[in-house]
N, C-alpha and C positions, 0 to 999 in steps of 0.2 A: 664431603658431599656430593661425591659421585653415587654413592650408596644408595641417595634420595630415588635416584631413576631406575633402580635394579629393576623394577619389573613393569615399564613403561616406555624405555628409549630403545628398544630394537625397530629396525637394523641396526640404529646406531649405538657408538659404546656407552660403557656409566663413564659421563666425565665431570668433575668438580674445578670448582676452580674459588681462588682465593687471592684477595690483593692484600699485598704491605705496603706502609709508606711510615718511614721514619719507625722502624723495627714496631709498628702496630698496626692490626688487620685495620683494614679501613672498608671492606665488603669482600662475600661471598658469592656465590652461584652455583647452581649445578644445570644438567641437560635434563631435562624431564618427559620429551617425546621427540621424534624423529619430526623435522618440520618446522620447532620449535626453535624457541633462540638457545643456541648453545651456549656453555655454562660460562665463558670468558665474556659472551654477551650480557649475560643476565648478571655478573659479577661487576660489569660497567656500571649497566642500567641502577643494580644496587648502589653504587657507590654515592655517598653525600659530598663528595670535596672534591679537588681537583687530581687528579691520575699524574701528572706529571711527575718524572722520578721515580715512578714506583717499580714496585717488583709483584710480578705476577707467578701465581703455583698452578698450574695446571694439569692434570692427568696425562692427558694424550697433547703433542701437541697441536698449537692453532692451524686450522685451515685454512689454504689460500687457494682456493678454489671456486665457483659458484654452484652450487645445488640447490637444495630448495631454501636455505638462506645464505646471506652475503659471509664474504671470506672474513673471518676473525681478525686474520692480520694487518688488515685495513684497518678496523676496529682501533686495536692496539697500536699501531702506528700514530694512528690520528691524535691519540690521547698520549702520546710522546711518553709511553711506559720505558724503564729503563733498561730493564731485565724482568727475561720471562724463565722459568722453570720447569722443565717437563718429566712427569714422570718417566715417559717412553716415546721413542716413535710410534707413530701411528703405522699397521702392518697394511692398509689401504694403498695401493701404488697410487691412486690419485691427490692422498693426501703426502705418504709419505716424504720428509725431508724436505718439501718445495716450503711449506710455510716456515720452517727454520732458516731457508737459504732468506727470503724476503724480507723475514725481520732481522737478519745479521746485515741485507745490504740496505738496512736504513740506522744502520748504528745501533741498534737493540742490542745489548747480550743476549744470547741463549745457552742455557748449562740442558743437556739432554742424559737422559737416558739414569735417570738419580732411584729409581725404585719399579724396575721392569718387573718382577717376579712379582709384586704384588698388585697391578694395574693388569698385567696379564689375570693372577688369578682374580680377578675385579671383571675381568672382561673375557671369560675362556672361549665363549661360542662367538665374540667377533672376532677375536684373534685365531681363530682353529677355521673360519672360515674364508678366511686371506690370506691365508700361511698353507693351507691345506686343501682350501676348493670342496668343504663340504660341513656342513653342520655340524658342531660338537653331539655326541649322541649318550644320552644316558638310560640307562636299562634300570627300570625300576621293577622291584621284586618285593612281596608281601610271601614270607616263609616259614616254617615251623623250624625247629629247632635240628628236624633230621632231612632239612634241604629239601622239603616238598611245598607245593603251593598249592596243591589243589587234591581233592579225594578223586580215586578213579572213574569216579562217576563225573567228575570236575566238578562237584560241590565248591567253593571257594570263601563262603561269605559268613563269617568275617573272620580271620586266621588272626590279624592285629587287633589291637586297640584303637578305640577313639582316637586318642595323642596321635598315632602314628597316623594313621590316617587324614588326621588335618594336617600335620608334617608335609606329609603327600602331595595333598593340596596346595601347599604354599608352593611347592618345588612345582608344581605344576603353572603356578602361577608364574614364573620365573622362566618357563618354557614359551617358543613360538611354535612347536609344534608336537602334538601328542600322535602317537603315533599305535594302533593296536590292532588285532587281526581278525578276519569274520569268524573264527573258530571262538574268541571270546566273546561277539555280540551274542552269537547262536546259544550259545551256554548261559550268559547269565545277564543278557540284553542290558544293559549298563548303558545313563545317559551321558555318562564321560561329560560331566558338568565339570568347572574348577568351582570352587569354595574357597572362600579367605574369608575366617572369623574378622580378623581386622578391619575396621570400618575406615582407618586412614590408609589401608594400603588401596590404590589405585592401580590395577594390572592391566594389562592387554589380554582379551578371549586367546588361549591358544587356539589354533587351527587344530583340527583332527582329520588324519588321514587313516583309514580303515583298509589292510590289503586285504584282497579278496577278489582271486585272479578269474574265478568264473562268474563272480556275483551273486553269491548265495544270499546275502543281506538282505533281511525281510524286509520289504516294503513299508512295512509297520514299527521296522524299528524304534526303539524310544530313541538311539542316537542320531536318529536321521531328523529329531527335531530341532536339532541346535542348527544355527547359523555357521555359514564355513566349516563345512564337512565334506572331504575327499571321499571319494571312495576308486581305490587303484587297482584296475585288474589289468587283465592280458588278453591275447586272442584267445582265449580260453571261453570268453564270455559269449555267449550267444546273441544274434541279432534282438532277437525278442526282449532277453535280458535287458540289453540297452538302448532298444526303444521306453521299453517299462522305467527306467530309469529316468530317461530324457525327457517322458511324458510329464514326470513328476518334478522335473528340472532339478535333479540331484547333479550333483556334480560329479563328473567319472572321468576320471584319466587313464585312456587305455595305452597300455605298452605295447611298441611292437614287439614283444616276443610271446614263445608259447609257456606253457607251464607255469611254474611259481613267478610271482611278482619280482622283476630284477631289484635287489635292494643297490645296485651300483647307478641305474638309471634314476630309480629315484633321489637317491644323494645326490646326484646332477639337477635334477629339477628344484629340489628345495632348496642348493646352493645357487640356483637362478632367479629363486625366489625373494633372495636375501635372507631367507631364516638363519638365525645363528646357532639357536639353542634347540636339541630335539629330546621330547623324553620318552621312551618305548613302553608300553604296558601292556604285557602280552603273554599268549600263554608259551608252554614247553618250545615248539615248533618254530615260533618266530623269534623269540630268546636267543634258541641255537642255530639260527640261519644268522643274525647281526654279532653274534659269537664266533660262527665259523669264519663268516670274509671278514673279520679284524674291524668291525663296525662300532663296537662297544669302549665308547671312552672311559666313562666312569659306569661304577657300579651302585646304586641305591638303595640299601636291601633292610628292608627292616625283619627282624627275626623276633615270631613270638616262642613263648615256653610252652611248646605244644608238642605232641608228637604225634604223626598221620600214619607212619609205618610203610613197609616195602611197597605196598602194592600202588600208594599213591603217586601224584606225576611229580615229577623232580624240575629243577628249574629251569633247565634244558635239554633239547632234544637234540644231541649231535652223534657224529658218528663214531666208532669205538676208538679209543686212542691202544696202540698197540707201544709206544714209549713215553716214559717221563718227559724227554725234551722234548715232545709234544705239547703240553699242557700250557694251557692258556694263564700266564700269570699276571696276577693284578697285584697293588701296594696299597695296604693300609692310609686312607689320607684325615679319617675322622669316626668318631665313635660318638656315640649319644645316647643316654638310658630316656626310652620314652614309657614311664609308667613301669609295667613289667616288660615293654619291649627293650629292645635295641634296635637302632641304625648305625649301620658302615656305609661307610663311602669308599669306596675303592677304585684304583685310577691305576690304568696301564703303568708297568712299569716302565721306568726312561722317559714318560711323556711328561716333560716339561707344562705344559698347555693342562 
């Protein structure tokens, strides 16, 4: 049930709810979008019979606070359910354990943490934001088998096949934010749209952030034709460039730093905007910066059976390492064949989320 909302619930978690009575499932529901009814409410509304004495199975503990909707626990208490089974506690401190305490205070049995790993996997970004105070970052790369992402002259279209590109768009749709750099904008002039072929998938269009210290992005760049595009610059940006972008009403975020954009400040800002999942699609320099600052939680790598050679651009521009114990190490989480290409998902070693 929870998976039905995976493209549209952010910044809220994916939550499903099943209600059973006398060993029969009598209702189901899921959370579709922030501000809309929660999964428990939908399941109660969908029920065709009295819920007295029923058992409620829900992904996360029911909320007990007033947010954009009323507390779910109040409705469960009103309907006189007898038991509530929770896959996991909610990592949000506004919610955590408060719903459980209120249910128990009204004589309702509550069983928690029945499938924590499954729930965390389904809500990776949500747990990351609440446990680590930043969005979860996926770094997407299209590469040849010799680890190259572009020719020496910058040409990179297209390394991977159509199946890989469609899969990459699906992963874009699961993200709240797409991050790229001005180098990619200058080289490729991309639109950075998100296209999903399945009409049944309704998704929130991800916001786009361009890392551009001195505002070199051309004012006529195709990427700026989209809504919700933000350009992140630093004190390096001239007053004239700032005035130009402001005159076009483009959204510019100027950081109080010199030199390169501060990824630390950017992550703090994105967290304050309640973004759960970020996908980076950029060149070697930005890839290297995210990797060097230990901000890559997952690598999404599409590998095509092609070779570019030694002079082509590598995945990461990072400082030379002198010791093997300084290597960035990841673990293979998933592998999938897409036509002649291969998609790898790699995650930080020892990272539970």
